[in-house]
N, C-alpha and C positions, 0 to 999 in steps of 0.2 A: 706853718712850713710843711710841705709836704716831705714825706719820708722815703728814702729812697732804698731800695734793697740792693744786695750786694750781687747782682746779677747782669753782666752787660755782655753786650756782641757785637762783632764786626765781622766784614770780610775782607781778605787780603787785597790791598790796593784796587779796590771799587768805592771811588767818590760817590755813587749812587746809593750806597747800603750806609745807614746811620747806627751809631750806638743807641740802644734802648735802655729803659730804668723800669721799673714796678712800683706805681703810686700805691702806696699801702692804702690811702685815703678815698681814692676812686677805685681803688682794685683793678687799675688799668695799666696797660704797658704805654707808655709815651717816651717820646725822641729827646735826646738831651742835644745841645747845641752841637752844630759840626766842629770837628776836631781838625778841621782842613787848613785852618789858618796857621797851623804850626809849620816849623820846616821841613821836619822828618815825616814820612809817610807812616801811617798807623798800619800795622800788619793785622794782627788777630787779638782782641783781648782774651787772655787766660786766666786772670783772677781779679778779684776788686776789694778793696775795704772802705768802708767809711769812716771819718774822723771827723767829727764836727759839721762844719759847713763844707768840709772837701770830700771829694771822692776819688782815693787812688785807684789807679788802673796800671796792668804790665800789658804790654805789647809784646809779643815773641813769635819769632818765626823757626823756632827748632835748634837755632845754634846762640840765640845771645839774647837779651832783652832790655826793654826801654820802660820806664816806670811815668806814668802821668799825672797829673793831679787837675782835678775838675773842681770849680768854685760851685755851689750849689746855688748861692743866693745871685751872685754877679756872671754867673753861666760864663766863665771864663776859663781856658784850657792853659795848660802849663806844661812844659817837660822838665823832669828833674834830671839833676846832674847823673851823670853814668856811673853804676856801681863799680866798684875796682876790680872784679872777678870776672866779669864779662861771662856770665854763665847763665843759662836759662833759668829764670826764675819761676818756680810753680805755684806759688801761694804767698800773700800777704799777712802779716798779723800787728796789731798795733796793742803796745804795752807800754805803760805810762809817757814818756814823749818820744816813744822813738816807733819806730816802723821798721819790722822785720821781714826780709825778703829772703825767701827760704828757697833752696835747691835741694835736690835729693843726695848729691855726693861731694858739698863744700860747706863750711862755715856760712852761717846768714851775715847777710849784709846788714848792717844797722844804719838804717836814715834817721838823723837829729831833725825834729820837727823846728828845734831851735834855732839853729844854724843852717839848716839846708845844708847837709853836707853827709856823705856817706862813710863808713869804718867796717872794717871785717871784724865780726865777732868772732867770740871765743871758740876755738875748735870744739868740735863735740866727735867726731869720727874717731877718737877713741874710746868711744863707747861701743863701737859696733865691731862685731867678730868678724874675722878674717874668712877670706875664701867665700864673701858673700857680695853679690851683684845688686846695688841699690836702684830702683827702677823708679819707684813716683812716691811723692811725699803730700803731708797733711797737716796742718798745724791749726792750734786754737789756745786760747788763752782761758786760763781758768784758775783762781784764786792768786791772782797775780804771779801766776808762772806762764811761760811759753810753753806749751806741749806739742810736740813733734811726732808723727806717726810716718814710717818708712815701711814701704814694701817690697821685698827683695826676693831674689834666688838664692837659696843655700847649694853650695858647690859638693858633690856628694862625689866619692869614690867606690866602683864597683869590683867585683872580684873579678871581671875582667880586664882589669887596670884602666877601663875607661871612665873618664870621668864625667859628669852632666850636671846641671842645674834644676833643682826641683824648687816650686813654691814653698815656703814657709811662712809660720806664723810673723805677722808686722812687727818689727822692732820700734819702743816708744821710748824717748827720754823727754826730760823738761828742762828747763833754764829758770833759774833762781837769778833774777836780776838785783837782788841785795846782796849774794854772795859770787856774782859774777862767776857762776859754775853750772854745770851740766850734771843731772842727777838719771840715774836710769830707773827705767818705770816697766813692769812686767809686760811681756808680748802678749799679744792677743791670742786669742785659742785659736784661730784661722787666718789663712792668708788674705792679705787685703791689698789690692792694684787698684788705682784710680778711686780710692775711696775718699771721703769726706771726715773730717772730725770736727764735732761741735759740742757745745755744753747747753744742757736742758738741767734746770733746778739744780744747778753744782754738781752737776755729774755729767761726766766725760764719755761722749758717743763716738763709736766709729761705724759709717753705714753708707751704702753704696758702693760701687764699683764692682769687680771682678775678685775671683779666687785665682788667676794668672795673669800675666802680662798679655797673652794674647787671648782670643775669643774661648770664654770659660763660663763656669757657672757663675751667677751673681753671689756677691760675698755676704756673709749674715751680718746682721746689726749685732754691736756688744756694747757693751758698757763697763765702764773703770769703776771699781769699789776700792777706795783708798781710806779706809777706817781706820783707825789705830787698834793695835793689837796688844797685847801683855808681853814683854820679853822676860818670861818667868827665870831664864839662866843668869837673867843680870838683875833681877829684881825690882825691874821700872819698866815703864812704856814708851814704845818707839812707834815709828811710821814706817811700816812695810811698804814695800815697791807696789803695792797693788796686786789686784787679780781683775782678771777680764771674765764676763761670762755674756753668753748669748742670750739677746733679747728676742722671745718669740713675736713673729709678727702674723698672728693669726688674722687681724684684720684687715689685710691686704688680700686682696681677690686672688687666685690661681693666676699664673701666667703674664700678670699685668707690666711687671719689671722686664722680666724677658722679651717680652713683646715690641717695647720702646727700643731694645738695642738690636732688633733686626733690621 
């Protein structure tokens, strides 16, 4: 069976353009069957997640999102029930028998693979400090936990009594489904907007994106260290919130990334 990568794209309301996928066996881009047989028009794919023989994709227009499912073997499309929040979904992550549909400033919507229904997940916004504006979000699964990274602007008050917003290190927290609760994770070293969160060799990385919401410098690559440390004052061992560190990318030729953004 061919292997699908999680990158698909289309154009808004253009029936001549198709959705494509990358075949890892042939190392070529190929077309998926047309999604035109669905009643609702597909606007633009924003994220994708593969689970077994299904590819889940999000179609967004900037104000709301729809979720579709494509069967790789049967080559059939179907539209999932609408999420209850009707918000823009930025990313999908699968964990256990559920798919988490995540947006920047609201609790995730949780889709059950068993009964084909959505429910609103546990609220995680109490972990976010006040006076901050969430902008982008990324998510990944590591060690059976869902990690979510928020890019945001922190509000500042200046001596002139004027208020402004400046980019701050990204906020990270994770969801433990066994406890049904969110936990704080250390913030990154630097700001991240539009970055990707992914796992390599059981380590969590953030890469890509920018240092601000507007055109700015490319964000650095960072990795999370979650090793246990001794809690000497309690005489036991515990797990800290982790620490982030910058990963040098000396093998990337100068200006190759910035050129792609011009």
